[in-house]
C-alpha positions in Angstrom: -15.1 20.0 -17.6 -11.8 20.2 -19.2 -8.2 20.8 -18.1 -5.0 21.3 -20.3 -1.5 20.7 -18.8 0.9 22.5 -21.1 4.6 22.1 -21.4 5.4 19.5 -18.8 7.6 16.5 -19.3 5.4 13.4 -19.3 7.0 10.5 -17.2 5.6 7.1 -17.2 7.1 3.8 -16.0 8.9 3.4 -19.4 9.5 6.7 -21.2 9.6 10.4 -20.8 8.7 13.1 -23.4 7.4 16.7 -23.7 3.7 16.9 -24.4 0.5 18.7 -23.7 -2.2 16.6 -22.0 -5.9 17.3 -22.3 -8.3 15.9 -19.8 -12.0 16.1 -20.5 -14.9 14.7 -18.3 -12.4 12.8 -16.1 -10.4 11.0 -18.7 -7.3 11.8 -20.7 -8.6 12.7 -24.1 -5.5 13.8 -26.0 -1.7 13.8 -25.7 0.4 15.8 -28.2 2.3 19.0 -29.0 0.4 22.3 -29.3 -2.9 20.8 -28.7 -6.1 23.0 -29.5 -7.6 24.3 -26.3 -11.3 23.8 -26.1 -13.7 26.8 -25.1 -13.8 27.2 -21.3 -10.8 24.9 -20.8 -8.6 25.6 -17.6 -4.9 25.7 -18.5 -2.2 24.6 -16.1 1.4 25.5 -17.0 3.7 22.5 -16.4 7.0 24.1 -17.6 9.9 22.7 -15.8 8.0 20.1 -14.1 7.1 16.3 -14.7 3.6 15.0 -15.3 3.2 11.5 -13.7 0.4 9.1 -13.1 -1.2 9.8 -9.8 0.1 7.7 -7.0 -1.7 4.5 -6.0 -1.3 3.4 -2.3 -2.2 -0.3 -2.2 -2.1 -0.4 1.6 -4.0 1.9 3.9 -6.3 1.5 7.0 -8.6 4.5 7.1 -11.1 4.6 10.1 -9.9 1.1 11.2 -11.3 -0.3 14.4 -8.2 -1.8 16.0 -6.7 -2.7 19.4 -9.6 -1.1 21.3 -9.8 2.1 19.4 -10.4 3.6 15.8 -7.7 5.0 13.6 -7.9 8.8 13.7 -8.0 9.3 9.9 -11.2 8.6 8.3 -11.8 8.0 4.6 -12.3 11.8 3.9 -9.3 13.2 6.0 -7.0 10.4 4.9 -7.6 10.5 1.2 -7.5 14.3 1.3 -4.1 14.1 2.9 -3.2 11.7 0.1 -4.2 14.1 -2.7 -1.9 16.7 -1.0 0.9 14.2 -1.4 0.2 13.2 -5.0 -1.7 10.0 -4.3 -5.0 9.8 -6.2 -6.2 6.2 -5.3 -6.0 3.8 -2.5 -6.7 0.2 -1.8 -8.0 -0.1 1.8 -8.7 -3.3 3.8 -12.1 -4.8 5.0 -11.1 -6.7 8.1 -14.1 -8.9 9.4 -14.1 -9.9 12.9 -13.7 -13.7 13.4 -17.0 -15.4 12.6 -18.4 -12.2 10.9 -19.8 -12.4 7.5 -17.4 -11.0 5.0 -20.2 -9.4 3.0 -21.6 -7.7 6.2 -18.1 -6.3 6.9 -17.6 -5.2 3.2 -20.8 -3.3 3.2 -19.8 -1.5 6.5 -16.5 -0.5 5.0 -18.3 0.6 1.7 -20.5 2.9 3.8 -17.6 4.5 5.7 -15.8 5.1 2.5 -18.6 7.0 0.8 -17.1 10.2 2.1 -13.6 9.3 0.3 -12.1 12.4 -1.6 -10.2 10.0 -4.0 -11.0 6.8 -5.7 -10.7 3.7 -3.6 -10.8 -0.1 -3.6 -10.7 -2.8 -1.0 -8.8 -6.0 -0.2 -10.8 -8.2 2.1 -9.1 -10.0 4.9 -9.7 -13.8 5.7 -9.8 -14.0 9.4 -11.7 -17.3 9.8 -12.8 -20.2 7.5 -15.9 -22.1 6.6 -18.0 -22.9 3.5 -19.8 -19.6 4.1 -16.4 -17.6 3.8 -15.7 -19.6 0.6 -19.1 -18.7 -0.9 -18.9 -15.0 0.1 -15.3 -14.8 -1.4 -17.0 -15.8 -4.6 -19.7 -13.2 -4.3 -17.2 -10.5 -3.5 -15.2 -11.3 -6.7 -18.2 -11.7 -9.0 -20.5 -9.0 -7.8 -18.3 -6.4 -6.0 -15.0 -6.2 -7.9 -12.7 -7.5 -5.2 -9.8 -9.4 -6.6 -7.4 -9.7 -3.7 -7.7 -11.2 -0.1 -5.5 -10.5 2.9 -4.2 -12.9 5.4 -2.7 -11.9 8.8 -0.1 -14.4 9.9 0.2 -12.4 13.1 -2.2 -11.2 15.8 -2.8 -14.4 17.6 -6.2 -14.7 19.5 -7.6 -12.0 17.1 -7.4 -12.1 13.3 -4.5 -14.5 12.7 -4.9 -17.1 9.9 -3.5 -20.4 10.7 -2.0 -22.7 8.0 -5.2 -24.5 7.4 -6.9 -21.2 6.8 -4.0 -20.1 4.4 -4.2 -23.3 2.5 -8.0 -23.2 2.1 -8.1 -19.5 1.2 -5.2 -19.7 -1.3 -6.9 -22.4 -3.1 -10.2 -20.5 -3.2 -8.2 -17.5 -4.5 -6.8 -19.7 -7.3 -10.4 -20.9 -8.3 -11.5 -17.2 -8.3 -8.7 -15.5 -10.1 -7.9 -13.4 -7.0 -4.5 -12.5 -5.6 -3.7 -13.7 -2.0 -1.8 -11.2 0.1 -0.1 -11.8 3.5 1.1 -10.0 6.4 4.1 -12.3 7.1 5.0 -12.5 10.9 5.0 -15.8 12.8 2.1 -15.0 15.2 3.0 -17.9 17.5 6.5 -16.7 18.1 5.4 -13.0 18.4 2.9 -13.9 21.1 5.4 -16.1 22.9 8.1 -13.3 22.8 5.6 -10.7 24.0 4.8 -12.8 27.1 8.4 -13.6 27.8 9.5 -9.9 27.5 6.5 -8.8 29.8 7.5 -11.3 32.4 11.1 -10.0 32.4 9.7 -6.5 33.2 10.1 -5.2 29.6 7.1 -3.0 29.3 8.0 -0.1 27.1 8.1 0.5 23.4 11.8 -0.7 23.2 10.4 -4.3 23.7 8.3 -4.0 20.6 10.9 -4.8 18.0 12.4 -7.5 20.4 9.0 -9.3 20.2 9.1 -9.2 16.4 12.7 -9.9 15.4 13.5 -10.3 11.6 13.5 -14.0 11.7 9.8 -14.2 12.4 9.1 -12.3 9.3 11.5 -14.3 7.4 10.0 -17.7 8.5 6.4 -16.5 7.7 7.4 -15.3 4.4 9.0 -18.5 3.6 5.9 -20.4 4.6 3.4 -18.3 2.7 5.6 -18.5 -0.4 5.9 -22.2 -0.3 2.2 -22.7 0.3 1.6 -20.4 -2.7 4.1 -22.4 -4.8 2.6 -25.8 -3.8 -1.0 -24.7 -4.8 0.1 -22.7 -7.9 -1.1 -19.2 -6.8 0.6 -15.7 -7.0 1.3 -14.2 -3.5 1.7 -10.6 -2.6 3.6 -9.9 0.6 2.8 -6.5 2.3 5.3 -4.2 4.1 8.5 -6.4 3.6 10.8 -5.0 6.3 13.7 -7.4 6.6 16.6 -8.8 4.5 15.3 -12.4 5.5 11.9 -11.9 3.9 13.4 -10.3 0.8 15.8 -13.2 0.5 12.8 -15.6 0.4 11.2 -13.4 -2.3 14.3 -13.3 -4.4 14.9 -17.1 -4.2 11.3 -17.7 -5.2 11.3 -15.4 -8.1 14.6 -16.8 -9.2 12.8 -20.0 -9.6 10.1 -18.4 -11.7 7.4 -18.1 -9.0 5.1 -15.0 -9.1 5.8 -13.5 -5.8 5.4 -9.7 -5.3 6.8 -7.6 -2.5 5.7 -4.2 -1.1 7.8 -1.9 1.0 7.2 1.2 3.1 9.3 4.3 3.0 9.6 4.2 6.6 11.2 0.8 6.5 13.6 2.2 3.9 14.9 5.1 6.0 14.1 4.6 9.8 15.9 2.2 12.1 15.0 0.6 15.3 16.8 3.1 17.5 13.6 5.1 17.6 12.1 2.7 20.1 14.7 3.6 22.7 13.8 7.3 22.7 13.7 8.6 26.2 10.3 10.1 25.7 7.7 7.3 26.0 5.2 9.0 23.8 7.8 9.6 21.0 8.9 6.0 21.1 5.3 4.7 21.1 4.6 7.0 18.1 6.8 4.7 16.0 5.1 1.4 17.1 3.8 -0.4 14.0 4.1 -4.0 12.8 6.4 -5.0 11.5 8.7 -2.6 13.4 11.5 -0.6 12.1 14.6 -2.6 11.8 18.4 -2.4 12.4 20.2 -0.4 9.7 21.5 -3.2 7.6 18.0 -4.1 6.5 17.4 -0.7 4.9 20.1 -1.1 2.4 18.9 -4.6 1.5 15.4 -3.1 0.9 16.8 -0.5 -1.4 18.6 -3.3 -3.4 15.4 -5.3 -3.6 13.8 -2.1 -5.2 16.6 -1.8 -7.6 16.7 -5.4 -8.6 13.0 -5.6 -9.2 12.3 -8.2 -6.4 10.2 -5.5 -4.6 7.5 -4.1 -6.8 5.3 -1.5 -4.9 5.5 1.2 -2.2 2.7 1.6 0.3 2.2 3.2 3.6 0.1 1.0 5.9 -1.3 4.3 6.8 -3.1 3.7 10.1 -3.0 6.8 12.5 -3.3 6.8 16.3 -2.8 9.9 18.3 -0.7 10.0 21.5 -3.7 9.5 23.8 -4.7 6.4 21.8 -1.2 5.1 21.9 -1.2 5.7 25.8 -3.4 2.6 26.2 -0.2 0.7 26.2 1.8 2.8 28.6 2.2 -0.2 31.0 2.2 -2.9 28.4 3.9 -2.4 25.0 1.7 -5.1 23.4 -1.3 -2.9 23.9 0.1 0.1 22.1 -2.0 0.4 19.0 0.1 -0.5 16.0 0.1 2.1 13.3 1.8 5.2 11.8 0.9 7.8 9.2 2.4 8.3 5.7 -0.1 8.7 2.9 0.9 12.4 2.4 4.6 11.8 2.6 5.1 8.5 0.6 5.9 9.9 -2.8 8.0 12.9 -1.7 10.1 10.8 0.6 10.8 8.1 -2.0 11.7 10.8 -4.6 14.1 12.5 -2.3 15.7 9.4 -0.9 15.5 7.4 -4.1 15.6 9.5 -7.2 17.6 12.4 -5.8 20.3 9.9 -4.5 20.5 8.1 -7.7 19.1 4.9 -6.3 16.1 5.0 -8.6 15.3 6.4 -11.9 12.2 8.6 -12.6 10.6 5.6 -14.4 11.2 3.3 -11.6 9.7 5.8 -9.2 6.5 5.9 -11.3 6.4 2.1 -11.5 6.9 1.8 -7.7 4.3 4.5 -6.7 1.7 3.7 -9.2 1.9 1.5 -12.3 3.1 -1.8 -10.7 0.2 -1.7 -8.2 -2.2 -1.0 -11.1 -0.8 -4.0 -13.0 -0.8 -6.5 -10.1 -4.3 -5.6 -9.0 -5.8 -5.3 -12.5 -6.4 -1.6 -12.6 -4.0 -0.9 -15.5 -4.3 1.0 -17.9 -7.3 2.8 -16.3 -4.9 3.7 -13.5 -1.2 4.0 -13.4 -0.9 5.1 -17.0 -0.8 8.4 -19.1 -2.4 7.4 -22.3 -5.7 8.4 -24.0 -8.7 7.0 -22.3 -7.0 6.4 -19.0 -8.4 8.2 -15.9 -7.2 11.7 -15.5 -5.5 11.0 -12.3 -2.2 12.9 -12.5 0.5 14.6 -10.5 2.5 17.6 -11.7 5.8 17.2 -9.9 8.2 20.0 -9.1 11.6 18.4 -8.8 13.1 21.5 -7.2 10.3 22.2 -4.8 11.0 21.6 -1.2 9.0 20.9 2.0 9.9 20.2 5.6 7.7 17.5 6.9 6.0 18.1 10.3 3.0 17.0 12.3 2.3 20.8 12.7 1.7 21.3 9.0 0.7 18.0 7.4 -2.9 17.4 6.5 -3.0 13.9 8.1 -5.3 13.9 11.2 -2.6 12.7 13.7 -0.4 14.4 16.1 2.9 12.6 15.0 4.8 12.2 12.0 7.6 9.5 11.6 9.6 11.8 9.1 9.2 14.8 11.5 11.9 17.5 10.5 13.0 15.8 7.3 13.2 18.3 4.3 12.5 16.7 1.0 13.3 18.1 -2.5 10.7 17.1 -5.1 7.0 17.6 -4.3 3.6 17.6 -6.0 2.9 21.2 -7.1 -0.6 20.1 -8.4 -2.6 16.9 -8.0 -5.4 16.1 -10.5 -8.2 13.6 -9.7 -10.7 12.7 -12.3 -9.6 15.7 -14.3 -10.0 18.2 -11.5 -7.5 20.1 -9.7 -7.6 19.1 -6.1 -4.2 20.2 -4.8 -2.8 23.5 -6.4 0.4 25.0 -4.9 -0.6 24.4 -1.3 -4.3 24.8 -1.8 -6.2 21.6 -0.8 -9.5 21.4 -2.7 -10.5 17.9 -1.6 -14.3 17.2 -1.6 -15.9 14.6 0.5 -17.7 12.0 -1.5 -15.9 12.8 -4.8 -14.0 9.5 -4.8 -15.5 6.5 -6.6 -15.4 2.8 -5.7 -13.0 0.9 -8.0 -14.2 -2.6 -9.0 -11.1 -4.6 -9.9 -11.6 -7.5 -12.4 -10.6 -11.0 -11.5 -7.8 -12.8 -13.2 -4.8 -10.4 -13.5 -2.5 -11.5 -16.3 -0.4 -13.6 -14.1 -3.3 -16.2 -13.9 -3.0 -16.9 -17.6 0.7 -18.0 -17.0 -0.2 -20.0 -14.0 -3.1 -21.7 -15.8 -0.7 -22.7 -18.6 1.9 -23.9 -16.1 -0.6 -26.0 -14.2 -1.9 -27.6 -17.4 1.6 -28.4 -18.6 2.4 -30.0 -15.1 -1.0 -31.7 -14.6 -0.3 -35.1 -12.9 -1.5 -38.2 -14.8 -2.3 -41.6 -13.2 -0.4 -44.7 -14.0 -2.3 -47.3 -15.9 -1.8 -50.7 -14.4 
């Protein structure tokens, strides 16, 4: 099975050049000018287009059981929609129930994901703590290729990790060479504000952002970063949405601390006025956590991307249809949290970032693919265009346009937060494992074609941290 992409401009996170790219048996076999075409090779004309590494979405929730229902996109429909948008790999989340075995939950998610159309990996959430959890973390790293663990600092009385769990789990991550990740919101404050607003008769979606103001994210980000600093671990903050959280990341990085920030396109472009829409279902369609913010936060987040203090873009793709959102019609705290985005992430970021001059093409590749691959130890298998890398590629038409709509998207949900937005710059073709899976509007996704990605422990940041710890090792005083 071979595919030749001819005449495109190859764009990576660090350079661009004109070349042919030959893909054979799922990998990139050759890059160069006027390459010989093997017998039976399919040829794709890339003239006037950019050839980039396929997108990696480091934050999705396919088929997630959450808040009394299950996300409407399963692993096939969600990853298929991703392929239509240029995303060729995802890292989803295993979220055990409190007291549930991590391994039991992991195997459940692996079973659900067998129908994935694109390659996939998993972060595993730490929702409780015991010696069993510590042991199972070790088994997940050693035997199942998990190298990151998620900590929800929100969702009190459900999956929230308190400080003692954060400390124990971060320490265990350090021992195992795994990256701790956090959803940074102060769960105690959120719960308190939810009860207070409901008591005041605030039951609609407009109360959702009021219950999760920017300062609760800033406080939690600060706490997670300082726990990581004290223990000597890296830390990765998901869906950074506020200037306050970004300020904490920027301050820590200025001191040399390895802190990574992820941002969602929605938080770059949508403000909190959506929650005051007169139609309840429309307002509820935007309910996710953290919520969309006042406009001054969007410009701060763009600056975070430009300065290198935010490193990845993700979607937190977690779809719920109108009837599912309706469970919270009389109580905003019961509206299932989540929005779609895996199909739109790359085009929206290109249109709002590259077309506007906020980002270069190389920064776009880094933010949609390469940085994620590096942080979570998938590079250069993923996130690269080089001989031997997986043939996961997107052929990008910088002049192509699409008007985003729930009526035409491939995501299995009846709402789109970018409804009506026309983007310029779209994937004309997506290549997964060397196969054309999206070709000028023709989606050729196959259930079960995706492979599970084992991610080795000890990304390169741990070498730096190990040397730092050795240099700073305390010594007793001889008396």
